[in-house]
C-alpha positions in Angstrom: 5.5 -11.2 22.7 5.4 -11.6 18.8 6.7 -9.0 16.4 5.7 -8.8 12.7 7.8 -6.8 10.3 5.7 -6.3 7.1 8.0 -5.2 4.3 6.0 -4.4 1.1 7.5 -3.8 -2.3 10.8 -5.6 -1.9 9.5 -8.5 -4.0 7.7 -6.3 -6.4 8.6 -7.1 -10.1 8.8 -3.4 -11.0 11.3 -2.6 -8.2 14.9 -3.6 -8.4 15.6 -5.9 -5.5 18.4 -4.4 -3.4 21.1 -6.6 -1.7 20.1 -6.2 1.9 22.8 -8.5 3.4 21.6 -8.6 7.0 18.0 -9.4 5.8 19.3 -12.1 3.5 21.3 -13.6 6.4 18.3 -13.8 8.7 16.0 -15.1 5.9 18.4 -18.0 5.4 18.1 -18.8 9.2 14.3 -18.5 9.3 11.5 -21.0 8.8 10.1 -20.0 5.5 6.4 -20.4 4.4 5.0 -19.2 1.1 1.4 -18.1 1.5 -0.6 -18.3 -1.7 -2.2 -15.0 -1.0 -0.3 -12.1 -2.6 -0.6 -8.3 -2.7 -2.6 -6.9 0.2 -4.3 -10.2 1.0 -2.0 -11.2 3.9 -2.5 -8.0 5.6 -6.2 -8.0 5.2 -6.5 -11.5 6.4 -4.5 -10.6 9.5 -7.3 -8.1 10.4 -10.0 -10.6 9.6 -10.8 -9.2 6.1 -11.2 -10.9 2.7 -11.2 -8.1 0.2 -9.9 -4.9 1.8 -12.1 -1.8 1.2 -8.9 0.2 1.0 -10.3 3.7 0.7 -12.8 3.3 3.5 -10.1 1.7 5.8 -7.7 4.5 5.1 -10.3 7.1 6.0 -11.4 5.2 9.1 -10.2 8.0 11.4 -12.9 10.2 9.8 -15.7 7.9 8.8 -18.5 9.1 6.7 -21.7 7.6 5.2 -21.6 5.8 2.0 -18.7 3.8 0.3 -15.3 5.2 -0.6 -12.9 4.4 -3.5 -9.4 5.6 -4.3 -9.4 7.8 -7.4 -5.7 8.3 -7.7 -4.0 10.7 -10.2 -2.2 8.8 -13.0 -0.8 9.3 -16.4 -2.0 7.1 -19.3 0.1 6.9 -22.4 -0.7 5.2 -25.6 2.2 3.1 -26.8 1.5 1.1 -29.9 -1.6 -1.0 -29.3 -1.4 -0.6 -25.6 -2.2 2.1 -23.0 0.3 2.1 -20.1 -0.2 3.5 -16.6 2.3 5.7 -14.7 1.4 6.4 -11.1 2.1 9.3 -8.8 5.7 8.3 -8.3 6.3 9.5 -11.9 4.2 12.6 -11.6 5.3 14.5 -8.4 1.9 16.1 -8.0 1.9 19.3 -5.9 -0.7 20.2 -3.4 -1.8 23.2 -5.5 -2.2 21.0 -8.6 -4.2 18.4 -6.7 -6.4 21.2 -5.2 -7.2 22.5 -8.7 -7.8 19.2 -10.3 -10.0 17.8 -7.5 -12.1 20.9 -7.6 -12.7 20.4 -11.4 -13.7 16.8 -10.8 -16.0 17.7 -7.9 -17.7 20.4 -9.9 -18.3 18.0 -12.7 -19.5 15.0 -10.7 -21.4 16.6 -7.9 -24.8 16.2 -9.6 -24.1 12.4 -9.7 -23.8 12.3 -6.0 -20.0 11.9 -5.9 -17.6 13.6 -3.6 -13.9 13.9 -4.6 -11.2 14.7 -2.0 -7.4 14.8 -1.9 -6.0 14.7 1.6 -2.6 14.1 0.0 -1.5 15.3 -3.4 -0.9 11.7 -4.6 -3.8 10.0 -2.7 -7.2 11.0 -4.0 -10.6 9.5 -3.0 -14.2 9.6 -4.2 -17.2 9.0 -2.0 -20.2 7.3 -3.7 -23.7 6.2 -2.6 -23.9 3.2 -0.2 -24.0 -0.1 -1.9 -21.8 0.8 -4.8 -18.4 -1.0 -4.8 -17.4 -1.8 -8.4 -14.8 -4.6 -8.9 -11.4 -2.9 -9.7 -7.7 -3.6 -10.1 -5.3 -2.3 -7.4 -3.1 0.5 -8.6 0.1 -1.5 -7.7 -1.0 -4.3 -10.1 -1.8 -1.8 -12.9 1.3 0.3 -12.6 3.4 0.0 -15.8 1.0 -2.3 -17.5 -1.4 -2.2 -20.4 -4.7 -1.1 -18.7 -6.9 -2.9 -21.2 -8.7 -5.6 -19.3 -7.9 -3.9 -16.0 -10.5 -1.2 -16.0 -13.5 -1.2 -13.5 -16.0 -4.0 -14.2 -18.9 -1.7 -13.9 -19.8 0.2 -17.1 -20.8 3.3 -15.1 -17.3 3.6 -13.6 -15.6 3.1 -16.9 -17.7 5.9 -18.2 -16.7 8.0 -15.2 -13.1 7.3 -15.9 -13.5 8.5 -19.5 -15.2 11.7 -18.3 -12.4 12.3 -15.7 -9.9 11.9 -18.6 -11.6 14.6 -20.6 -11.8 17.0 -17.7 -8.2 16.5 -16.6 -6.6 16.5 -20.1 -8.0 19.9 -20.9 -7.3 21.5 -17.6 -4.8 24.5 -17.3 -2.8 22.5 -14.7 -1.9 20.1 -17.4 -1.1 22.8 -19.9 1.4 24.2 -17.5 2.9 20.8 -16.7 3.3 20.0 -20.4 5.0 23.4 -21.1 7.4 22.4 -18.3 8.1 19.0 -19.9 6.2 17.1 -17.1 3.9 14.2 -17.6 0.2 15.2 -17.6 -2.1 14.1 -14.9 -4.6 12.9 -17.5 -6.7 10.3 -15.7 -7.8 8.9 -12.3 -7.5 5.3 -11.4 -10.4 3.9 -9.4 -9.6 1.0 -7.0 -10.0 -0.1 -3.4 -13.8 0.4 -3.2 -16.2 -0.5 -0.3 -17.7 0.7 2.9 -16.1 0.5 6.3 -16.8 -3.0 7.9 -18.7 -3.0 11.1 -16.8 -5.7 12.8 -13.1 -5.3 13.6 -10.5 -8.0 14.5 -7.7 -6.8 16.6 -4.6 -8.9 15.9 -2.1 -6.3 17.1 -2.0 -4.1 20.2 0.3 -1.6 18.5 0.8 -0.7 14.9 3.8 1.3 13.8 3.2 2.6 10.3 3.6 5.7 8.1 1.3 4.6 5.2 -2.4 5.3 5.2 -3.6 1.7 4.9 -1.7 0.1 7.7 -2.5 3.1 9.9 -6.2 2.9 8.9 -6.3 -0.8 9.8 -4.7 -0.1 13.1 -7.1 2.7 13.9 -10.2 0.7 12.8 -9.1 -2.3 14.9 -8.6 -0.2 18.0 -4.8 -0.7 18.2 -2.4 2.0 19.3 -1.1 3.6 16.1 2.1 5.5 15.9 4.8 6.4 13.3 7.6 4.0 12.4 10.6 4.6 14.6 14.2 5.0 13.3 15.1 1.5 14.1 14.1 -1.9 15.5 15.8 -1.0 18.7 13.2 1.8 19.2 10.2 -0.5 19.0 8.7 -0.3 22.5 7.7 -3.4 24.4 4.1 -3.4 25.5 2.4 -5.8 27.9 3.4 -9.4 27.8 1.7 -11.4 25.2 0.7 -8.3 23.1 1.5 -8.5 19.3 3.2 -5.6 17.4 3.1 -4.8 13.7 5.7 -2.6 12.0 5.0 -1.7 8.4 8.2 -0.8 6.7 7.5 0.9 3.4 11.0 2.3 2.9 13.0 -0.8 3.6 14.8 -0.7 0.3 16.7 2.4 1.4 20.4 1.7 1.8 20.5 2.4 5.6 17.4 0.3 6.4 19.4 -3.0 6.4 21.5 -1.6 9.2 18.7 0.0 11.1 16.2 -2.8 11.0 17.7 -6.1 10.0 21.2 -6.1 11.4 19.9 -6.0 14.9 17.4 -8.9 14.5 19.5 -11.0 16.9 19.0 -8.5 19.6 15.3 -8.2 18.8 15.1 -12.0 19.5 16.2 -11.3 23.0 13.1 -9.0 23.5 10.4 -10.8 21.5 9.4 -14.5 21.6 9.0 -14.5 17.8 9.8 -12.3 14.9 8.2 -12.7 11.6 9.4 -11.0 8.4 6.5 -10.7 5.9 7.3 -10.1 2.3 4.3 -9.7 0.0 4.7 -10.1 -3.8 1.8 -9.9 -6.4 1.6 -13.7 -6.6 2.4 -14.8 -3.0 3.7 -13.8 0.4 6.9 -15.0 2.0 6.5 -15.5 5.7 9.9 -15.9 7.4 9.7 -16.9 11.1 12.6 -16.4 13.5 12.8 -17.7 17.0 15.8 -18.1 19.4 17.1 -21.1 17.6 17.7 -19.0 14.4 20.8 -17.6 16.0 22.6 -21.0 15.8 21.8 -21.7 12.1 25.2 -20.4 10.9 25.7 -23.0 8.1 22.7 -21.9 6.1 23.9 -19.9 3.1 22.3 -16.6 2.3 20.5 -16.1 -1.0 19.8 -12.9 -3.0 16.5 -11.3 -1.9 15.2 -11.6 -5.5 15.3 -15.4 -5.2 12.3 -15.3 -2.8 10.1 -13.6 -5.4 
């Protein structure tokens, strides 16, 4: 029975790589492959997808006609000759603020056949007519960068982004935020467009995940989807031969090394194979552990950052 541990963000260039000693020990003992596909590509390919229609997949539990796109709240700041993007992690958007701002966007764009929703304060969506899926840049790739050259390829959506900036910048929500010394929520970032695919691959019988994308992929594929347990010891065994995915989006926390990676030796007693999947923007590190990994004592550990 194979177990895949997907650990996003650990190799992200804008995240300080922590020293996870147990993880580094097991990476040294693993068989390492570097997949040329970076970002979300490895996860999408595992589910039989090329480009992932992120928004539609995330909303797969409540499918609706048309195509969906993320329209996430961001702050754009002019710095010299560049415009830099700050995502929701720097904004701390409240549910009340999201409700007001989404209402303003919906009121303005309704006549264009668009529908804005915010199921989470930091995760906004727009539904658009079927057949529209502009080429965009994922938010993770735009974060902290100059957004020139990263805007939607379609002129209509660049114009829509400009209109959204005008609506949000002048809204009372931002007047209050600025009076409190907070960054303004002065734009949306469009990305992850597309319609829900008809065919679904089912690479995993069970998907443990807390984030919307991994849970959406599991739901769309027909897997049993449940929240991430406290530790690797709590991952339940299913039927023989079934594959399990655990998406760890908080693995950089100090206690994650103890809860998830220190017990990998015990996990190898329960699973035929454990793969640790570490995506970065440029590639994905896939570290495969089998029973023989326990005896590779002489392999020296390397800092996690060396795998980036």
